[in-house]
Wavefront OBJ file of the C-alpha trace (Angstrom):
o trace
v 14.221 -23.002 -15.712
v 11.105 -25.040 -14.967
v 11.524 -26.934 -18.273
v 15.157 -27.725 -17.504
v 14.284 -28.978 -14.029
v 11.499 -31.140 -15.425
v 13.904 -32.657 -17.963
v 16.424 -33.491 -15.239
v 13.717 -35.161 -13.215
v 12.508 -37.178 -16.187
v 16.070 -38.262 -17.027
v 16.632 -39.502 -13.489
v 19.486 -37.132 -12.682
v 17.911 -35.985 -9.441
v 17.242 -38.965 -7.216
v 17.322 -39.611 -3.489
v 16.610 -37.126 -0.737
v 17.248 -33.802 -2.466
v 15.854 -35.074 -5.731
v 12.712 -36.301 -4.002
v 12.186 -32.957 -2.315
v 12.691 -31.100 -5.584
v 10.330 -33.464 -7.376
v 7.632 -32.946 -4.749
v 8.099 -29.182 -4.794
v 7.992 -29.064 -8.581
v 4.836 -31.189 -8.676
v 3.150 -29.061 -6.007
v 4.101 -25.883 -7.873
v 2.593 -27.178 -11.122
v -0.538 -28.331 -9.320
v -0.907 -24.894 -7.793
v -0.459 -23.126 -11.128
v -3.027 -25.405 -12.725
v -5.649 -23.991 -10.354
v -5.010 -20.405 -11.440
v -7.572 -18.157 -13.107
v -6.658 -18.581 -16.774
v -8.313 -15.302 -17.750
v -5.096 -13.544 -16.709
v -2.701 -15.717 -18.673
v -0.265 -13.439 -20.480
v -0.928 -10.417 -18.277
v 2.056 -8.405 -17.068
v 3.641 -9.928 -13.917
v 0.953 -12.620 -13.749
v 2.666 -15.691 -15.211
v 4.657 -16.447 -12.074
v 5.041 -15.094 -8.527
v 8.792 -14.801 -9.123
v 8.786 -11.285 -10.695
v 6.668 -9.898 -7.862
v 8.891 -11.575 -5.281
v 12.026 -10.136 -6.886
v 10.543 -6.620 -6.984
v 9.621 -6.848 -3.288
v 13.124 -8.006 -2.356
v 14.687 -5.220 -4.421
v 12.400 -2.745 -2.664
v 13.627 -3.915 0.747
v 17.255 -3.720 -0.403
v 16.807 -0.216 -1.802
v 15.132 1.276 1.253
v 17.187 -0.485 3.923
v 20.635 -0.739 2.312
v 21.296 0.962 -1.026
v 19.197 4.076 -0.463
v 20.588 5.078 2.949
v 24.104 4.352 1.695
v 23.535 6.575 -1.354
v 22.219 9.421 0.814
v 24.848 9.104 3.539
v 27.012 12.038 2.422
v 24.274 13.962 0.626
v 21.888 16.639 1.772
v 18.177 15.701 1.978
v 16.260 16.384 -1.207
v 13.519 19.005 -1.105
v 10.505 17.266 -2.630
v 7.567 19.324 -1.411
v 5.793 19.882 -4.734
v 6.514 16.358 -5.931
v 5.028 14.865 -2.783
v 1.893 16.994 -3.055
v 1.379 15.800 -6.627
v 2.045 12.192 -5.607
v -0.537 12.294 -2.820
v -3.079 13.878 -5.162
v -2.549 11.135 -7.758
v -2.845 8.463 -5.077
v -6.192 9.925 -4.021
v -7.449 9.750 -7.609
v -6.095 6.230 -8.146
v -7.643 4.991 -4.894
v -11.000 6.559 -5.773
v -10.911 4.892 -9.177
v -10.125 1.449 -7.739
v -12.743 1.819 -5.006
v -15.387 2.680 -7.587
v -14.393 -0.165 -9.912
v -14.414 -2.773 -7.135
v -17.812 -1.445 -6.113
v -19.230 -1.584 -9.636
v -17.661 -5.001 -10.115
v -19.580 -6.428 -7.193
v -20.042 -4.605 -3.899
v -22.354 -1.925 -5.292
v -24.313 -4.350 -7.466
v -25.331 -7.291 -5.344
v -22.337 -8.829 -3.550
v -23.337 -10.565 -0.305
v -21.339 -9.619 2.801
v -22.088 -12.996 4.367
v -20.881 -15.189 1.509
v -19.773 -14.292 -1.984
v -18.341 -16.967 -4.312
v -15.917 -16.051 -7.082
v -17.400 -15.624 -10.553
v -14.871 -17.021 -13.035
v -17.049 -16.402 -16.087
v -16.468 -13.746 -18.717
v -19.622 -11.731 -18.114
v -19.088 -7.930 -18.048
v -19.494 -7.516 -14.272
v -17.100 -10.348 -13.464
v -14.622 -9.010 -15.988
v -14.850 -5.565 -14.435
v -14.010 -6.995 -11.018
v -11.076 -8.857 -12.554
v -9.571 -5.637 -13.903
v -10.297 -3.797 -10.643
v -8.360 -6.429 -8.712
v -5.457 -6.047 -11.119
v -5.457 -2.275 -10.625
v -5.373 -2.859 -6.877
v -2.341 -5.102 -7.358
v -0.567 -2.353 -9.329
v -1.358 0.164 -6.584
v 0.721 -1.860 -4.144
v 3.790 -0.944 -6.194
v 2.947 2.753 -6.426
v 2.888 2.783 -2.626
v 6.610 1.967 -2.631
v 7.164 5.620 -3.523
v 6.207 6.549 0.038
v 9.324 4.852 1.341
v 11.527 6.233 -1.423
v 10.551 9.709 -0.233
v 11.697 8.723 3.248
v 15.071 7.700 1.863
v 15.577 10.806 -0.270
v 14.558 13.020 2.645
v 16.930 11.090 4.952
v 14.080 10.110 7.240
v 15.513 6.640 7.843
v 14.050 6.467 11.343
v 10.620 6.173 9.714
v 11.594 3.114 7.677
v 10.637 0.781 10.502
v 10.134 -2.969 10.424
v 6.384 -2.389 10.496
v 6.516 -0.026 7.525
v 8.759 -2.270 5.399
v 6.827 -5.417 6.312
v 3.532 -3.833 5.346
v 4.705 -2.520 1.985
v 6.952 -5.496 1.221
v 4.344 -8.196 1.802
v 1.276 -6.648 0.205
v 2.280 -6.982 -3.497
v 2.964 -10.709 -3.188
v -0.103 -11.272 -1.051
v -2.236 -9.422 -3.598
v -0.694 -11.417 -6.447
v -1.792 -14.681 -4.829
v -5.327 -13.444 -4.295
v -5.534 -11.973 -7.794
v -4.243 -15.104 -9.535
v -6.631 -17.497 -7.818
v -9.618 -15.559 -6.458
v -10.025 -12.321 -8.447
v -13.459 -11.566 -7.087
v -15.832 -12.782 -4.453
v -15.507 -12.694 -0.695
v -11.866 -11.620 -0.333
v -12.257 -8.482 -2.454
v -13.829 -6.869 0.600
v -10.222 -6.387 1.749
v -9.325 -4.262 -1.276
v -12.687 -2.500 -1.276
v -12.283 -1.297 2.300
v -8.544 -0.683 2.007
v -8.894 1.636 -0.981
v -11.509 3.674 0.881
v -9.070 4.092 3.777
v -6.389 5.139 1.299
v -8.648 7.830 -0.138
v -8.964 9.364 3.316
v -5.291 8.901 4.187
v -3.808 10.344 1.029
v -6.278 13.225 1.043
v -5.179 14.063 4.562
v -1.499 13.978 3.578
v -2.140 16.062 0.496
v -3.841 18.808 2.520
v -1.176 18.680 5.223
v 1.491 19.022 2.543
v 0.016 22.309 1.407
v 1.210 24.058 4.548
v -0.193 25.770 7.650
v -2.759 27.749 5.668
v -4.663 24.526 4.941
v -3.705 22.355 7.909
v -6.441 23.927 10.026
v -8.965 22.033 7.893
v -7.617 18.610 8.888
v -8.655 18.771 12.534
v -9.996 15.236 12.073
v -6.530 13.687 11.705
v -6.771 11.917 15.075
v -9.589 9.776 13.675
v -7.336 8.402 10.937
v -5.781 5.974 13.411
v -9.210 4.790 14.489
v -10.101 4.226 10.851
v -7.031 2.022 10.413
v -7.927 -0.121 13.414
v -11.565 -0.444 12.363
v -10.409 -1.505 8.896
v -8.424 -4.491 10.183
v -11.128 -5.549 12.625
v -13.801 -5.409 9.908
v -11.677 -7.430 7.463
v -10.905 -10.000 10.165
v -14.580 -10.469 11.084
v -15.694 -10.530 7.457
v -13.147 -13.208 6.538
v -13.536 -15.553 9.501
v -17.315 -15.547 9.526
v -16.987 -18.263 6.879
v -15.800 -20.629 9.611
v -19.381 -20.684 10.883
v -21.277 -20.873 7.599
v -21.254 -22.858 4.384
v -19.950 -20.858 1.449
v -18.654 -21.823 -1.980
v -15.447 -19.910 -1.447
v -11.937 -21.391 -0.957
v -11.346 -21.715 2.778
v -7.594 -21.350 2.235
v -8.106 -17.767 1.104
v -10.341 -17.086 4.059
v -7.367 -17.911 6.275
v -5.009 -16.025 3.961
v -6.962 -12.763 4.109
v -8.021 -13.080 7.729
v -4.475 -13.950 8.733
v -3.128 -10.814 7.090
v -5.690 -8.651 8.846
v -4.856 -10.315 12.149
v -1.096 -9.918 11.657
v -1.278 -6.239 10.770
v -3.741 -5.585 13.570
v -1.383 -6.997 16.202
v 1.636 -5.278 14.687
v -0.294 -2.026 14.765
v -1.505 -2.703 18.315
v 2.055 -3.423 19.450
v 3.206 -0.152 17.913
v 0.288 1.635 19.553
v 1.064 0.222 23.009
v 4.754 1.116 22.752
v 3.889 4.638 21.653
v 1.437 4.939 24.540
v 4.024 3.802 27.074
v 6.512 6.263 25.670
v 3.859 8.952 25.866
v 3.168 8.149 29.518
v 6.873 8.033 30.353
v 7.532 11.412 28.804
v 4.137 12.818 29.802
v 3.768 14.426 26.414
v 0.451 15.813 25.246
v -2.327 13.636 23.867
v -2.092 15.342 20.492
v 1.598 14.490 20.340
v 0.767 10.843 21.019
v -1.830 10.821 18.243
v 0.673 12.219 15.770
v 3.088 9.410 16.574
v 0.669 6.635 15.718
v -1.235 8.147 12.782
v 1.476 7.508 10.172
v 2.030 3.892 11.198
v 1.276 2.419 7.794
v 1.081 5.305 5.386
v 3.262 8.372 4.967
v 2.674 11.544 6.891
v 3.873 15.046 6.348
v 6.359 17.201 8.169
v 4.340 20.271 9.078
v 7.325 22.584 8.858
v 8.399 24.505 5.816
v 10.010 21.356 4.418
v 8.088 18.228 3.516
v 9.262 14.776 4.542
v 6.279 12.659 3.452
v 6.801 10.818 6.681
v 6.002 11.166 10.349
v 5.355 14.729 11.486
v 8.375 15.851 13.397
v 7.119 19.311 14.136
v 10.354 21.157 13.357
v 9.657 24.782 14.190
v 9.941 27.302 11.396
v 7.836 30.126 12.733
v 4.650 28.123 13.192
v 3.617 24.795 14.639
v 0.558 22.950 13.371
v -0.845 26.161 11.940
v -0.198 28.358 14.964
v 2.536 30.917 15.532
v 5.058 29.769 18.079
v 6.477 33.142 18.781
v 10.106 32.052 18.576
v 12.211 34.826 20.020
v 14.376 36.620 17.519
v 15.661 39.414 19.660
v 12.965 41.917 18.812
v 9.634 40.206 19.541
v 8.042 43.065 21.476
v 10.851 42.966 23.953
v 10.512 39.431 25.251
v 10.950 35.796 24.158
v 7.644 33.973 24.335
v 8.328 30.458 23.205
v 11.332 28.282 22.548
v 10.781 25.638 19.847
v 12.280 22.275 20.679
v 12.467 21.238 17.014
v 11.359 17.673 17.554
v 8.222 17.638 19.683
v 6.004 16.086 16.966
v 4.359 19.297 15.858
v 4.242 20.993 19.254
v 6.178 23.893 20.747
v 7.418 23.531 24.313
v 7.175 26.775 26.164
v 10.494 27.869 27.578
v 10.520 27.633 31.371
v 12.115 30.995 31.773
v 10.977 34.090 29.955
v 13.804 36.488 29.300
v 13.132 40.182 29.457
v 14.439 42.003 26.418
v 13.162 45.466 27.145
v 16.408 47.250 26.468
v 15.964 50.986 25.980
v 18.462 53.067 24.129
v 19.572 56.298 25.828
v 21.467 59.251 24.429
v 24.671 60.196 26.268
v 24.423 63.390 28.326
v 26.224 66.399 27.007
v 29.051 67.803 29.047
v 28.285 71.110 30.757
l 1 2 3 4 5 6 7 8 9 10 11 12 13 14 15 16 17 18 19 20 21 22 23 24 25 26 27 28 29 30 31 32 33 34 35 36 37 38 39 40 41 42 43 44 45 46 47 48 49 50 51 52 53 54 55 56 57 58 59 60 61 62 63 64 65 66 67 68 69 70 71 72 73 74 75 76 77 78 79 80 81 82 83 84 85 86 87 88 89 90 91 92 93 94 95 96 97 98 99 100 101 102 103 104 105 106 107 108 109 110 111 112 113 114 115 116 117 118 119 120 121 122 123 124 125 126 127 128 129 130 131 132 133 134 135 136 137 138 139 140 141 142 143 144 145 146 147 148 149 150 151 152 153 154 155 156 157 158 159 160 161 162 163 164 165 166 167 168 169 170 171 172 173 174 175 176 177 178 179 180 181 182 183 184 185 186 187 188 189 190 191 192 193 194 195 196 197 198 199 200 201 202 203 204 205 206 207 208 209 210 211 212 213 214 215 216 217 218 219 220 221 222 223 224 225 226 227 228 229 230 231 232 233 234 235 236 237 238 239 240 241 242 243 244 245 246 247 248 249 250 251 252 253 254 255 256 257 258 259 260 261 262 263 264 265 266 267 268 269 270 271 272 273 274 275 276 277 278 279 280 281 282 283 284 285 286 287 288 289 290 291 292 293 294 295 296 297 298 299 300 301 302 303 304 305 306 307 308 309 310 311 312 313 314 315 316 317 318 319 320 321 322 323 324 325 326 327 328 329 330 331 332 333 334 335 336 337 338 339 340 341 342 343 344 345 346 347 348 349 350 351 352 353 354 355 356 357 358 359 360 361 362 363 364 365 366
């Protein structure tokens, strides 16, 4: 297509306003490609941003249009074991990428204040190059989170924030990988993969059921970790405004801008959740559970797994504790009515019904 457009331009077929715009755009596109890191020429999905863009658009169409339409008249799929395996593999993949980015630079001498990109073919630089490519691939494996939402008919979890986060990251990573595969901006991927290790480990344990959920008491700190991540990336990127560094300033703004955008989106979500919490006067733990799965999938703590936000559907236990749902023979009284949607909590029934019904034998006639 690019060759055909170039030929039309050379032959003078496209002149005037539209032709001038197309000529300028084509020239700018070629100039941009000429500045690419040629070490990745011929790599899968690396020749042009078009394939990545198409995949991202297809992802949005699948999770917002085609998927919900396909599941409309179908029962939710039960994917518990599959989701456990997926989370386990994501933990391993994130650990691998974190280690490789570290060994490619951050564990072996990278400077937090200023780190230029090494475009040579030395072993360490090459290792960082491959690590960045693995990080790019991981952005596609994260799409599976949303597919689980669709197949479980958890469409309410496919929010604008969720789709924006997953839909933008592959293309954003492609740009960084193609032009700066190393150096200062890799701090983003280095820190992000560490967060993913923690997140996916948490979801894997939660997916195993109430027997293991008691070991993830630290889940409320996951949200704090997310916020700290974006703040750290923002500060690390924009420190270059105040110091001289042989690193492209455009990518400083690119990375810092992403951190800033996601921070404010997350903060907006947090504030709305807090206001809702105050309006409903729900418990603090319930509020935490609403904001933890903002960017990554969570797990339904009931007997069925949703790989999404915990909805706390009662099935005889809530968050690892028995809820004592009355079944007509629970020691003669009902001690807790599950509301089925209180984000992992059981609301005690306001009235406790007495069920102490004693059976008596009829008296014999004299």
